[in-house]
Backbone as JSON Lines, residues from 0, in Angstrom:
{"i":0,"aa":"M","n":[-25.76,-12.39,-22.31],"ca":[-26.22,-12.57,-20.93],"c":[-26.48,-11.22,-20.3]}
{"i":1,"aa":"R","n":[-27.6,-11.11,-19.59],"ca":[-27.97,-9.86,-18.97],"c":[-27.08,-9.6,-17.76]}
{"i":2,"aa":"I","n":[-26.5,-8.4,-17.71],"ca":[-25.62,-8.04,-16.61],"c":[-26.43,-7.39,-15.51]}
{"i":3,"aa":"R","n":[-26.26,-7.89,-14.3],"ca":[-27.02,-7.35,-13.17],"c":[-26.57,-5.94,-12.84]}
{"i":4,"aa":"A","n":[-27.5,-5.14,-12.34],"ca":[-27.22,-3.75,-12.0],"c":[-26.13,-3.64,-10.94]}
{"i":5,"aa":"A","n":[-26.08,-4.61,-10.04],"ca":[-25.09,-4.57,-8.97],"c":[-23.68,-4.66,-9.54]}
{"i":6,"aa":"V","n":[-23.5,-5.5,-10.58],"ca":[-22.19,-5.64,-11.2],"c":[-21.79,-4.34,-11.89]}
{"i":7,"aa":"L","n":[-22.76,-3.71,-12.57],"ca":[-22.48,-2.45,-13.24],"c":[-22.07,-1.38,-12.24]}
{"i":8,"aa":"R","n":[-22.77,-1.35,-11.11],"ca":[-22.43,-0.35,-10.08],"c":[-21.02,-0.59,-9.56]}
{"i":9,"aa":"Q","n":[-20.65,-1.85,-9.35],"ca":[-19.32,-2.17,-8.85],"c":[-18.25,-1.73,-9.83]}
{"i":10,"aa":"K","n":[-18.48,-1.96,-11.12],"ca":[-17.51,-1.55,-12.12],"c":[-17.4,-0.03,-12.16]}
{"i":11,"aa":"S","n":[-18.53,0.67,-11.98],"ca":[-18.51,2.12,-11.98],"c":[-17.7,2.66,-10.82]}
{"i":12,"aa":"V","n":[-17.87,2.05,-9.65],"ca":[-17.11,2.47,-8.47],"c":[-15.63,2.24,-8.67]}
{"i":13,"aa":"R","n":[-15.27,1.1,-9.23],"ca":[-13.86,0.79,-9.47],"c":[-13.26,1.78,-10.45]}
{"i":14,"aa":"A","n":[-13.99,2.08,-11.54],"ca":[-13.47,3.02,-12.53],"c":[-13.29,4.4,-11.92]}
{"i":15,"aa":"A","n":[-14.24,4.82,-11.09],"ca":[-14.14,6.13,-10.45],"c":[-12.93,6.19,-9.53]}
{"i":16,"aa":"A","n":[-12.69,5.11,-8.82],"ca":[-11.54,5.07,-7.92],"c":[-10.24,5.13,-8.72]}
{"i":17,"aa":"L","n":[-10.19,4.44,-9.84],"ca":[-9.0,4.48,-10.68],"c":[-8.75,5.89,-11.2]}
{"i":18,"aa":"V","n":[-9.83,6.58,-11.58],"ca":[-9.69,7.95,-12.06],"c":[-9.11,8.83,-10.97]}
{"i":19,"aa":"R","n":[-9.66,8.71,-9.76],"ca":[-9.19,9.53,-8.65],"c":[-7.73,9.23,-8.34]}
{"i":20,"aa":"F","n":[-7.38,7.96,-8.35],"ca":[-6.01,7.56,-8.01],"c":[-5.02,8.07,-9.07]}
{"i":21,"aa":"A","n":[-5.39,7.92,-10.34],"ca":[-4.5,8.31,-11.41],"c":[-4.4,9.82,-11.56]}
{"i":22,"aa":"A","n":[-5.47,10.52,-11.25],"ca":[-5.52,11.96,-11.48],"c":[-4.66,12.75,-10.53]}
{"i":23,"aa":"R","n":[-4.18,12.14,-9.47],"ca":[-3.37,12.87,-8.49],"c":[-2.03,13.24,-9.12]}
{"i":24,"aa":"G","n":[-1.94,14.42,-9.61],"ca":[-0.67,14.92,-10.14],"c":[-0.32,14.39,-11.53]}
{"i":25,"aa":"A","n":[-1.24,13.67,-12.19],"ca":[-0.94,13.09,-13.49],"c":[-1.65,13.85,-14.58]}
{"i":26,"aa":"G","n":[-1.15,13.76,-15.81],"ca":[-1.74,14.43,-16.94],"c":[-2.78,13.58,-17.62]}
{"i":27,"aa":"A","n":[-3.35,14.13,-18.68],"ca":[-4.42,13.43,-19.4],"c":[-3.93,12.16,-20.04]}
{"i":28,"aa":"V","n":[-2.69,12.14,-20.52],"ca":[-2.18,10.93,-21.17],"c":[-2.15,9.77,-20.2]}
{"i":29,"aa":"M","n":[-1.68,10.04,-18.99],"ca":[-1.63,8.98,-17.98],"c":[-3.03,8.5,-17.64]}
{"i":30,"aa":"L","n":[-3.98,9.42,-17.54],"ca":[-5.34,9.08,-17.17],"c":[-5.96,8.13,-18.18]}
{"i":31,"aa":"V","n":[-5.75,8.41,-19.46],"ca":[-6.27,7.53,-20.5],"c":[-5.64,6.16,-20.39]}
{"i":32,"aa":"G","n":[-4.33,6.12,-20.11],"ca":[-3.65,4.85,-19.99],"c":[-4.17,4.02,-18.86]}
{"i":33,"aa":"V","n":[-4.47,4.64,-17.73],"ca":[-4.98,3.91,-16.58],"c":[-6.38,3.37,-16.87]}
{"i":34,"aa":"L","n":[-7.22,4.19,-17.5],"ca":[-8.57,3.72,-17.83],"c":[-8.5,2.53,-18.78]}
{"i":35,"aa":"G","n":[-7.53,2.52,-19.65],"ca":[-7.4,1.41,-20.58],"c":[-6.91,0.15,-19.9]}
{"i":36,"aa":"A","n":[-6.34,0.29,-18.71],"ca":[-5.8,-0.88,-18.0],"c":[-6.53,-1.1,-16.7]}
{"i":37,"aa":"A","n":[-7.82,-0.76,-16.65],"ca":[-8.59,-0.81,-15.41],"c":[-8.56,-2.18,-14.76]}
{"i":38,"aa":"A","n":[-8.61,-3.24,-15.58],"ca":[-8.66,-4.58,-15.01],"c":[-7.39,-4.93,-14.26]}
{"i":39,"aa":"G","n":[-6.29,-4.26,-14.58],"ca":[-5.02,-4.57,-13.93],"c":[-4.64,-3.57,-12.87]}
{"i":40,"aa":"C","n":[-5.56,-2.78,-12.37],"ca":[-5.3,-1.79,-11.33],"c":[-4.24,-0.8,-11.76]}
{"i":41,"aa":"G","n":[-4.19,-0.5,-13.05],"ca":[-3.23,0.47,-13.54],"c":[-1.84,-0.09,-13.73]}
{"i":42,"aa":"R","n":[-1.63,-1.39,-13.57],"ca":[-0.28,-1.97,-13.66],"c":[0.3,-1.82,-15.06]}
{"i":43,"aa":"G","n":[-0.56,-1.77,-16.09],"ca":[-0.02,-1.62,-17.44],"c":[-0.15,-0.21,-17.96]}
{"i":44,"aa":"A","n":[-0.5,0.73,-17.1],"ca":[-0.75,2.08,-17.53],"c":[0.54,2.86,-17.73]}
{"i":45,"aa":"Q","n":[0.47,3.86,-18.61],"ca":[1.58,4.78,-18.72],"c":[1.55,5.68,-17.5]}
{"i":46,"aa":"T","n":[2.68,5.92,-16.9],"ca":[2.71,6.71,-15.68],"c":[3.55,7.95,-15.84]}
{"i":47,"aa":"A","n":[3.13,9.01,-15.16],"ca":[3.88,10.25,-15.19],"c":[5.07,10.15,-14.26]}
{"i":48,"aa":"P","n":[6.15,10.86,-14.52],"ca":[7.3,10.83,-13.62],"c":[6.9,11.3,-12.23]}
{"i":49,"aa":"A","n":[7.39,10.62,-11.22],"ca":[7.08,11.01,-9.85],"c":[7.73,12.34,-9.53]}
{"i":50,"aa":"A","n":[6.98,13.19,-8.83],"ca":[7.49,14.5,-8.47],"c":[8.52,14.41,-7.37]}
{"i":51,"aa":"R","n":[8.46,13.32,-6.6],"ca":[9.37,13.15,-5.48],"c":[10.09,11.81,-5.61]}
{"i":52,"aa":"S","n":[11.32,11.76,-5.16],"ca":[12.1,10.53,-5.25],"c":[11.72,9.57,-4.14]}
{"i":53,"aa":"P","n":[11.41,8.29,-4.46],"ca":[11.09,7.32,-3.42],"c":[12.25,7.1,-2.44]}
{"i":54,"aa":"A","n":[13.48,7.47,-2.83],"ca":[14.61,7.26,-1.94],"c":[14.55,8.18,-0.72]}
{"i":55,"aa":"S","n":[13.92,9.34,-0.9],"ca":[13.78,10.27,0.23],"c":[12.41,10.92,0.17]}
{"i":56,"aa":"P","n":[11.34,10.12,0.28],"ca":[9.99,10.64,0.1],"c":[9.58,11.6,1.21]}
{"i":57,"aa":"V","n":[8.95,12.69,0.78],"ca":[8.45,13.67,1.72],"c":[7.04,14.07,1.32]}
{"i":58,"aa":"G","n":[6.3,14.58,2.28],"ca":[4.94,15.01,2.02],"c":[4.84,16.51,1.91]}
{"i":59,"aa":"P","n":[3.66,17.07,2.12],"ca":[3.46,18.52,2.02],"c":[4.4,19.26,2.97]}
{"i":60,"aa":"A","n":[4.93,20.37,2.5],"ca":[5.81,21.24,3.3],"c":[7.02,20.49,3.85]}
{"i":61,"aa":"G","n":[7.47,19.47,3.09],"ca":[8.67,18.76,3.49],"c":[8.5,17.78,4.63]}
{"i":62,"aa":"V","n":[7.27,17.43,4.97],"ca":[7.03,16.49,6.05],"c":[7.5,15.1,5.64]}
{"i":63,"aa":"D","n":[8.21,14.41,6.53],"ca":[8.65,13.04,6.26],"c":[7.42,12.16,6.02]}
{"i":64,"aa":"F","n":[7.52,11.25,5.05],"ca":[6.35,10.45,4.69],"c":[5.8,9.65,5.87]}
{"i":65,"aa":"Q","n":[6.67,9.28,6.81],"ca":[6.19,8.52,7.96],"c":[5.33,9.36,8.92]}
{"i":66,"aa":"D","n":[5.4,10.67,8.77],"ca":[4.63,11.55,9.65],"c":[3.39,12.13,8.99]}
{"i":67,"aa":"I","n":[3.08,11.67,7.79],"ca":[1.87,12.13,7.09],"c":[0.64,11.52,7.75]}
{"i":68,"aa":"A","n":[-0.38,12.33,7.91],"ca":[-1.59,11.89,8.59],"c":[-2.37,10.88,7.76]}
{"i":69,"aa":"V","n":[-2.67,9.75,8.38],"ca":[-3.56,8.73,7.82],"c":[-4.56,8.38,8.92]}
{"i":70,"aa":"R","n":[-5.41,7.41,8.69],"ca":[-6.38,7.03,9.72],"c":[-6.39,5.51,9.91]}
{"i":71,"aa":"D","n":[-6.65,5.1,11.14],"ca":[-6.72,3.67,11.41],"c":[-8.14,3.17,11.14]}
{"i":72,"aa":"E","n":[-8.38,1.88,11.39],"ca":[-9.68,1.28,11.09],"c":[-10.82,1.92,11.87]}
{"i":73,"aa":"G","n":[-10.5,2.5,13.02],"ca":[-11.53,3.15,13.82],"c":[-11.76,4.6,13.45]}
{"i":74,"aa":"G","n":[-11.04,5.08,12.42],"ca":[-11.21,6.46,11.98],"c":[-10.34,7.45,12.73]}
{"i":75,"aa":"R","n":[-9.51,6.96,13.63],"ca":[-8.65,7.85,14.4],"c":[-7.41,8.25,13.6]}
{"i":76,"aa":"G","n":[-7.01,9.51,13.75],"ca":[-5.83,9.99,13.07],"c":[-4.57,9.36,13.63]}
{"i":77,"aa":"T","n":[-3.66,8.98,12.74],"ca":[-2.4,8.39,13.16],"c":[-1.38,8.63,12.06]}
{"i":78,"aa":"T","n":[-0.21,8.07,12.2],"ca":[0.84,8.16,11.19],"c":[1.47,6.79,11.01]}
{"i":79,"aa":"L","n":[2.19,6.64,9.94],"ca":[2.89,5.39,9.69],"c":[3.95,5.17,10.77]}
{"i":80,"aa":"R","n":[4.61,6.24,11.18],"ca":[5.63,6.12,12.22],"c":[5.04,5.57,13.51]}
{"i":81,"aa":"S","n":[3.87,6.08,13.87],"ca":[3.21,5.62,15.08],"c":[2.78,4.17,14.95]}
{"i":82,"aa":"A","n":[2.27,3.81,13.8],"ca":[1.8,2.44,13.58],"c":[2.95,1.43,13.62]}
{"i":83,"aa":"L","n":[4.12,1.83,13.14],"ca":[5.27,0.91,13.08],"c":[6.01,0.83,14.41]}
{"i":84,"aa":"G","n":[6.0,1.91,15.15],"ca":[6.68,1.89,16.44],"c":[8.17,1.6,16.36]}
{"i":85,"aa":"G","n":[8.81,2.05,15.28],"ca":[10.25,1.85,15.14],"c":[10.66,0.48,14.64]}
{"i":86,"aa":"K","n":[9.7,-0.36,14.28],"ca":[10.02,-1.7,13.79],"c":[10.35,-1.67,12.3]}
{"i":87,"aa":"P","n":[11.25,-2.55,11.85],"ca":[11.41,-2.73,10.4],"c":[10.1,-3.29,9.86]}
{"i":88,"aa":"A","n":[9.72,-2.87,8.67],"ca":[8.38,-3.25,8.21],"c":[8.25,-3.26,6.7]}
{"i":89,"aa":"L","n":[7.26,-4.02,6.26],"ca":[6.81,-3.98,4.88],"c":[5.49,-3.23,4.87]}
{"i":90,"aa":"V","n":[5.4,-2.21,4.02],"ca":[4.18,-1.4,3.9],"c":[3.59,-1.65,2.52]}
{"i":91,"aa":"S","n":[2.35,-2.13,2.49],"ca":[1.68,-2.47,1.24],"c":[0.59,-1.46,0.93]}
{"i":92,"aa":"L","n":[0.63,-0.86,-0.27],"ca":[-0.42,0.04,-0.72],"c":[-1.38,-0.74,-1.6]}
{"i":93,"aa":"W","n":[-2.68,-0.62,-1.32],"ca":[-3.65,-1.45,-2.01],"c":[-5.01,-0.74,-2.03]}
{"i":94,"aa":"A","n":[-6.0,-1.39,-2.63],"ca":[-7.39,-0.92,-2.6],"c":[-8.29,-2.13,-2.82]}
{"i":95,"aa":"P","n":[-9.48,-2.13,-2.25],"ca":[-10.37,-3.29,-2.37],"c":[-10.92,-3.53,-3.76]}
{"i":96,"aa":"W","n":[-10.8,-2.56,-4.67],"ca":[-11.28,-2.77,-6.04],"c":[-10.18,-3.35,-6.94]}
{"i":97,"aa":"C","n":[-8.99,-3.55,-6.39],"ca":[-7.84,-4.03,-7.16],"c":[-7.69,-5.54,-6.98]}
{"i":98,"aa":"A","n":[-7.96,-6.3,-8.04],"ca":[-7.93,-7.76,-7.95],"c":[-6.57,-8.32,-7.52]}
{"i":99,"aa":"P","n":[-5.45,-7.86,-8.09],"ca":[-4.15,-8.37,-7.62],"c":[-3.92,-8.07,-6.14]}
{"i":100,"aa":"C","n":[-4.41,-6.92,-5.68],"ca":[-4.27,-6.57,-4.27],"c":[-5.03,-7.57,-3.39]}
{"i":101,"aa":"L","n":[-6.22,-7.94,-3.82],"ca":[-7.04,-8.86,-3.02],"c":[-6.39,-10.24,-2.94]}
{"i":102,"aa":"R","n":[-5.78,-10.66,-4.04],"ca":[-5.18,-11.99,-4.06],"c":[-4.02,-12.13,-3.09]}
{"i":103,"aa":"E","n":[-3.3,-11.03,-2.83],"ca":[-2.14,-11.16,-1.96],"c":[-2.44,-10.91,-0.48]}
{"i":104,"aa":"Q","n":[-3.68,-10.6,-0.13],"ca":[-4.01,-10.35,1.28],"c":[-3.74,-11.56,2.18]}
{"i":105,"aa":"P","n":[-4.12,-12.78,1.8],"ca":[-3.79,-13.92,2.66],"c":[-2.29,-14.1,2.89]}
{"i":106,"aa":"A","n":[-1.49,-13.86,1.84],"ca":[-0.04,-13.98,1.97],"c":[0.5,-12.88,2.88]}
{"i":107,"aa":"L","n":[-0.07,-11.7,2.81],"ca":[0.35,-10.62,3.7],"c":[0.01,-10.94,5.15]}
{"i":108,"aa":"E","n":[-1.13,-11.56,5.35],"ca":[-1.52,-11.96,6.71],"c":[-0.51,-12.96,7.27]}
{"i":109,"aa":"R","n":[-0.14,-13.95,6.48],"ca":[0.85,-14.95,6.94],"c":[2.2,-14.29,7.19]}
{"i":110,"aa":"L","n":[2.59,-13.38,6.3],"ca":[3.86,-12.69,6.45],"c":[3.86,-11.82,7.7]}
{"i":111,"aa":"A","n":[2.74,-11.18,7.97],"ca":[2.63,-10.31,9.15],"c":[2.84,-11.11,10.43]}
{"i":112,"aa":"R","n":[2.27,-12.29,10.5],"ca":[2.42,-13.11,11.7],"c":[3.86,-13.58,11.88]}
{"i":113,"aa":"A","n":[4.49,-13.97,10.77],"ca":[5.89,-14.42,10.85],"c":[6.81,-13.26,11.21]}
{"i":114,"aa":"A","n":[6.55,-12.09,10.61],"ca":[7.39,-10.92,10.89],"c":[7.25,-10.47,12.34]}
{"i":115,"aa":"Q","n":[6.04,-10.53,12.85],"ca":[5.81,-10.12,14.24],"c":[6.61,-10.98,15.21]}
{"i":116,"aa":"A","n":[6.69,-12.27,14.91],"ca":[7.44,-13.18,15.77],"c":[8.94,-12.88,15.75]}
{"i":117,"aa":"C","n":[9.4,-12.19,14.7],"ca":[10.82,-11.86,14.57],"c":[11.11,-10.4,14.92]}
{"i":118,"aa":"G","n":[10.1,-9.66,15.35],"ca":[10.31,-8.26,15.7],"c":[10.05,-7.27,14.58]}
{"i":119,"aa":"G","n":[9.39,-7.73,13.51],"ca":[9.07,-6.85,12.39],"c":[7.57,-6.61,12.3]}
{"i":120,"aa":"A","n":[7.15,-5.98,11.21],"ca":[5.73,-5.67,11.07],"c":[5.34,-5.62,9.59]}
{"i":121,"aa":"V","n":[4.06,-5.79,9.34],"ca":[3.47,-5.6,8.02],"c":[2.28,-4.68,8.2]}
{"i":122,"aa":"V","n":[2.21,-3.63,7.4],"ca":[1.12,-2.67,7.48],"c":[0.53,-2.47,6.09]}
{"i":123,"aa":"A","n":[-0.78,-2.53,6.0],"ca":[-1.47,-2.28,4.73],"c":[-2.06,-0.87,4.76]}
{"i":124,"aa":"V","n":[-1.9,-0.14,3.66],"ca":[-2.45,1.2,3.55],"c":[-3.4,1.22,2.36]}
{"i":125,"aa":"A","n":[-4.69,1.37,2.62],"ca":[-5.69,1.41,1.56],"c":[-5.74,2.82,0.97]}
{"i":126,"aa":"V","n":[-5.44,2.92,-0.3],"ca":[-5.34,4.22,-0.98],"c":[-6.72,4.66,-1.49]}
{"i":127,"aa":"G","n":[-7.13,5.87,-1.08],"ca":[-8.39,6.43,-1.54],"c":[-9.61,5.78,-0.93]}
{"i":128,"aa":"E","n":[-9.46,5.11,0.21],"ca":[-10.56,4.42,0.86],"c":[-10.8,4.97,2.27]}
{"i":129,"aa":"T","n":[-12.02,4.87,2.74],"ca":[-12.36,5.33,4.08],"c":[-12.01,4.27,5.11]}
{"i":130,"aa":"P","n":[-11.82,4.68,6.36],"ca":[-11.55,3.7,7.41],"c":[-12.68,2.68,7.55]}
{"i":131,"aa":"E","n":[-13.91,3.1,7.32],"ca":[-15.05,2.19,7.43],"c":[-14.95,1.07,6.4]}
{"i":132,"aa":"T","n":[-14.58,1.43,5.18],"ca":[-14.42,0.43,4.12],"c":[-13.31,-0.54,4.46]}
{"i":133,"aa":"V","n":[-12.21,0.0,4.96],"ca":[-11.07,-0.84,5.32],"c":[-11.42,-1.8,6.45]}
{"i":134,"aa":"A","n":[-12.1,-1.29,7.47],"ca":[-12.47,-2.12,8.62],"c":[-13.42,-3.24,8.2]}
{"i":135,"aa":"T","n":[-14.38,-2.92,7.35],"ca":[-15.33,-3.92,6.88],"c":[-14.63,-5.01,6.09]}
{"i":136,"aa":"F","n":[-13.71,-4.6,5.22],"ca":[-12.97,-5.57,4.42],"c":[-12.13,-6.48,5.32]}
{"i":137,"aa":"A","n":[-11.41,-5.89,6.26],"ca":[-10.54,-6.69,7.14],"c":[-11.34,-7.71,7.93]}
{"i":138,"aa":"R","n":[-12.49,-7.31,8.42],"ca":[-13.34,-8.24,9.18],"c":[-13.83,-9.37,8.29]}
{"i":139,"aa":"S","n":[-14.24,-9.03,7.09],"ca":[-14.8,-10.05,6.18],"c":[-13.75,-11.07,5.74]}
{"i":140,"aa":"R","n":[-12.48,-10.65,5.72],"ca":[-11.41,-11.56,5.29],"c":[-10.63,-12.15,6.46]}
{"i":141,"aa":"G","n":[-10.99,-11.78,7.68],"ca":[-10.29,-12.3,8.84],"c":[-8.85,-11.82,8.95]}
{"i":142,"aa":"L","n":[-8.59,-10.6,8.5],"ca":[-7.24,-10.03,8.54],"c":[-6.98,-9.38,9.89]}
{"i":143,"aa":"T","n":[-5.84,-9.69,10.47],"ca":[-5.52,-9.18,11.8],"c":[-4.37,-8.19,11.82]}
{"i":144,"aa":"F","n":[-3.62,-8.08,10.72],"ca":[-2.49,-7.15,10.73],"c":[-2.98,-5.71,10.53]}
{"i":145,"aa":"T","n":[-2.11,-4.76,10.83],"ca":[-2.5,-3.35,10.86],"c":[-2.97,-2.84,9.51]}
{"i":146,"aa":"Q","n":[-4.12,-2.19,9.52],"ca":[-4.72,-1.62,8.31],"c":[-4.9,-0.12,8.52]}
{"i":147,"aa":"L","n":[-4.45,0.68,7.55],"ca":[-4.6,2.12,7.6],"c":[-5.3,2.62,6.34]}
{"i":148,"aa":"A","n":[-5.88,3.81,6.43],"ca":[-6.58,4.4,5.28],"c":[-5.91,5.71,4.88]}
{"i":149,"aa":"D","n":[-5.48,5.77,3.64],"ca":[-4.92,7.0,3.06],"c":[-5.97,7.58,2.13]}
{"i":150,"aa":"D","n":[-7.08,8.03,2.73],"ca":[-8.24,8.4,1.93],"c":[-8.02,9.65,1.07]}
{"i":151,"aa":"R","n":[-7.03,10.46,1.39],"ca":[-6.75,11.66,0.6],"c":[-5.53,11.5,-0.31]}
{"i":152,"aa":"F","n":[-5.02,10.28,-0.42],"ca":[-3.88,9.97,-1.31],"c":[-2.58,10.66,-0.9]}
{"i":153,"aa":"T","n":[-2.54,11.25,0.27],"ca":[-1.37,12.03,0.67],"c":[-0.11,11.19,0.78]}
{"i":154,"aa":"L","n":[-0.24,10.03,1.41],"ca":[0.92,9.15,1.57],"c":[1.35,8.58,0.23]}
{"i":155,"aa":"A","n":[0.39,8.15,-0.58],"ca":[0.72,7.6,-1.91],"c":[1.43,8.66,-2.75]}
{"i":156,"aa":"D","n":[0.98,9.91,-2.67],"ca":[1.62,10.99,-3.41],"c":[3.06,11.19,-2.94]}
{"i":157,"aa":"A","n":[3.26,11.19,-1.61],"ca":[4.6,11.41,-1.07],"c":[5.56,10.31,-1.51]}
{"i":158,"aa":"L","n":[5.05,9.09,-1.64],"ca":[5.89,7.97,-2.07],"c":[6.03,7.9,-3.58]}
{"i":159,"aa":"G","n":[5.27,8.75,-4.29],"ca":[5.35,8.75,-5.74],"c":[4.77,7.52,-6.4]}
{"i":160,"aa":"R","n":[3.83,6.86,-5.72],"ca":[3.25,5.62,-6.24],"c":[1.97,5.93,-7.0]}
{"i":161,"aa":"R","n":[1.93,5.53,-8.27],"ca":[0.77,5.78,-9.13],"c":[0.01,4.5,-9.48]}
{"i":162,"aa":"R","n":[0.57,3.35,-9.13],"ca":[-0.09,2.08,-9.44],"c":[-0.09,1.2,-8.2]}
{"i":163,"aa":"I","n":[-1.09,0.37,-8.11],"ca":[-1.17,-0.59,-7.01],"c":[-1.44,-1.97,-7.6]}
{"i":164,"aa":"P","n":[-1.03,-3.04,-6.89],"ca":[-0.36,-3.02,-5.6],"c":[1.04,-2.42,-5.69]}
{"i":165,"aa":"A","n":[1.48,-1.86,-4.57],"ca":[2.83,-1.31,-4.46],"c":[3.28,-1.53,-3.03]}
{"i":166,"aa":"L","n":[4.58,-1.61,-2.83],"ca":[5.07,-1.83,-1.47],"c":[6.45,-1.25,-1.29]}
{"i":167,"aa":"I","n":[6.77,-0.98,-0.04],"ca":[8.11,-0.56,0.34],"c":[8.5,-1.35,1.59]}
{"i":168,"aa":"V","n":[9.81,-1.49,1.8],"ca":[10.33,-2.1,3.02],"c":[11.18,-1.06,3.73]}
{"i":169,"aa":"L","n":[10.95,-0.9,5.01],"ca":[11.69,0.06,5.82],"c":[12.58,-0.67,6.82]}
{"i":170,"aa":"D","n":[13.79,-0.14,7.03],"ca":[14.65,-0.72,8.05],"c":[14.37,-0.1,9.41]}
{"i":171,"aa":"R","n":[15.16,-0.43,10.4],"ca":[14.92,0.06,11.76],"c":[15.04,1.58,11.87]}
{"i":172,"aa":"A","n":[15.82,2.18,10.97],"ca":[15.99,3.64,10.99],"c":[14.92,4.36,10.18]}
{"i":173,"aa":"G","n":[13.98,3.59,9.61],"ca":[12.92,4.19,8.82],"c":[13.31,4.5,7.39]}
{"i":174,"aa":"R","n":[14.45,3.97,6.94],"ca":[14.89,4.19,5.57],"c":[14.22,3.19,4.62]}
{"i":175,"aa":"V","n":[13.89,3.65,3.43],"ca":[13.33,2.76,2.42],"c":[14.47,1.94,1.83]}
{"i":176,"aa":"V","n":[14.45,0.63,2.06],"ca":[15.53,-0.24,1.58],"c":[15.08,-1.11,0.41]}
{"i":177,"aa":"F","n":[13.79,-1.08,0.12],"ca":[13.26,-1.86,-1.01],"c":[11.96,-1.23,-1.46]}
{"i":178,"aa":"S","n":[11.75,-1.21,-2.78],"ca":[10.51,-0.68,-3.34],"c":[10.08,-1.59,-4.48]}
{"i":179,"aa":"G","n":[8.82,-2.01,-4.48],"ca":[8.35,-2.91,-5.52],"c":[6.87,-2.78,-5.77]}
{"i":180,"aa":"E","n":[6.32,-3.75,-6.47],"ca":[4.89,-3.75,-6.78],"c":[4.21,-4.84,-5.96]}
{"i":181,"aa":"A","n":[3.89,-5.95,-6.6],"ca":[3.21,-7.03,-5.88],"c":[4.18,-7.73,-4.93]}
{"i":182,"aa":"L","n":[3.62,-8.37,-3.91],"ca":[4.43,-9.12,-2.95],"c":[5.09,-10.3,-3.66]}
{"i":183,"aa":"D","n":[6.41,-10.42,-3.49],"ca":[7.13,-11.53,-4.1],"c":[8.31,-11.92,-3.2]}
{"i":184,"aa":"T","n":[9.12,-12.86,-3.66],"ca":[10.23,-13.35,-2.84],"c":[11.28,-12.27,-2.58]}
{"i":185,"aa":"N","n":[11.44,-11.35,-3.52],"ca":[12.4,-10.27,-3.32],"c":[11.96,-9.35,-2.17]}
{"i":186,"aa":"A","n":[10.68,-9.05,-2.13],"ca":[10.15,-8.2,-1.06],"c":[10.27,-8.91,0.29]}
{"i":187,"aa":"T","n":[9.94,-10.2,0.31],"ca":[10.03,-10.97,1.55],"c":[11.48,-11.04,2.05]}
{"i":188,"aa":"A","n":[12.42,-11.25,1.12],"ca":[13.83,-11.3,1.49],"c":[14.3,-9.95,2.03]}
{"i":189,"aa":"A","n":[13.82,-8.87,1.42],"ca":[14.2,-7.54,1.87],"c":[13.71,-7.29,3.29]}
{"i":190,"aa":"L","n":[12.49,-7.76,3.59],"ca":[11.96,-7.6,4.95],"c":[12.77,-8.43,5.93]}
{"i":191,"aa":"A","n":[13.11,-9.66,5.55],"ca":[13.9,-10.53,6.43],"c":[15.24,-9.89,6.76]}
{"i":192,"aa":"N","n":[15.88,-9.28,5.75],"ca":[17.16,-8.62,5.97],"c":[17.02,-7.36,6.81]}
{"i":193,"aa":"A","n":[15.9,-6.66,6.64],"ca":[15.66,-5.44,7.43],"c":[15.46,-5.79,8.9]}
{"i":194,"aa":"I","n":[14.82,-6.92,9.16],"ca":[14.58,-7.36,10.53],"c":[15.87,-7.84,11.19]}
{"i":195,"aa":"R","n":[16.75,-8.39,10.39],"ca":[18.01,-8.98,10.88],"c":[18.82,-7.94,11.67]}
{"i":196,"aa":"P","n":[19.09,-8.19,12.94],"ca":[19.79,-7.19,13.77],"c":[21.24,-6.96,13.39]}
{"i":197,"aa":"S","n":[21.9,-7.98,12.83],"ca":[23.29,-7.84,12.4],"c":[23.62,-8.96,11.42]}
{"i":198,"aa":"T","n":[24.73,-8.79,10.72],"ca":[25.13,-9.81,9.74],"c":[25.59,-11.09,10.41]}
{"i":199,"aa":"D","n":[25.81,-11.03,11.73],"ca":[26.21,-12.24,12.47],"c":[25.03,-13.14,12.78]}
{"i":200,"aa":"V","n":[23.83,-12.63,12.57],"ca":[22.61,-13.37,12.87],"c":[21.93,-13.78,11.58]}
{"i":201,"aa":"P","n":[21.51,-15.03,11.44],"ca":[20.82,-15.45,10.23],"c":[19.52,-14.67,10.05]}
{"i":202,"aa":"P","n":[19.12,-14.42,8.79],"ca":[17.86,-13.72,8.56],"c":[16.68,-14.47,9.12]}
{"i":203,"aa":"C","n":[15.66,-13.75,9.51],"ca":[14.44,-14.37,10.02],"c":[13.78,-15.2,8.92]}
{"i":204,"aa":"A","n":[13.28,-16.37,9.26],"ca":[12.6,-17.23,8.29],"c":[11.18,-16.72,8.05]}
{"i":205,"aa":"L","n":[10.98,-16.09,6.92],"ca":[9.65,-15.58,6.57],"c":[9.06,-16.38,5.42]}
């Protein structure tokens, strides 16, 4: 069957994005592994050891990861700390060329609405993407929760994340209390517990 030029271009863009994502601080062995697992967004790739510990992630010059510059859908500079406003939150790292990432967007939207009602938040951070791309995608999918663009991979580097989808859960103090890959029941439970004001109060139903 003849493959349309548009499909070839899309595959080329996805491969280029994977190369850029994997090449951040990784060696040639890791790069080959990611290219071999392109269909899985690098989930089966060999990964280099993270230079920074996810337990206490920092950015350039020791900057806390929550204060690393990213951009919102309008292209304005912001930070994760500003976007969260002190709320416990689930932060999802993704990209529009990653099929598993796309599949979990509706679930993230539902989770964001439930978390908001309980005083929490869900924020998506598109890795290696421009704010324009993120805004277009969110509009096309009817997504209303906060979307940010980490177009220079700075936040992903600080968190030591080399594969997507990836996520972290932050408590009210901004501490990372859970780290995982795709959205699952463990991540949801971690967010519910992070939102919970005290052990005397039942966890929020998410």
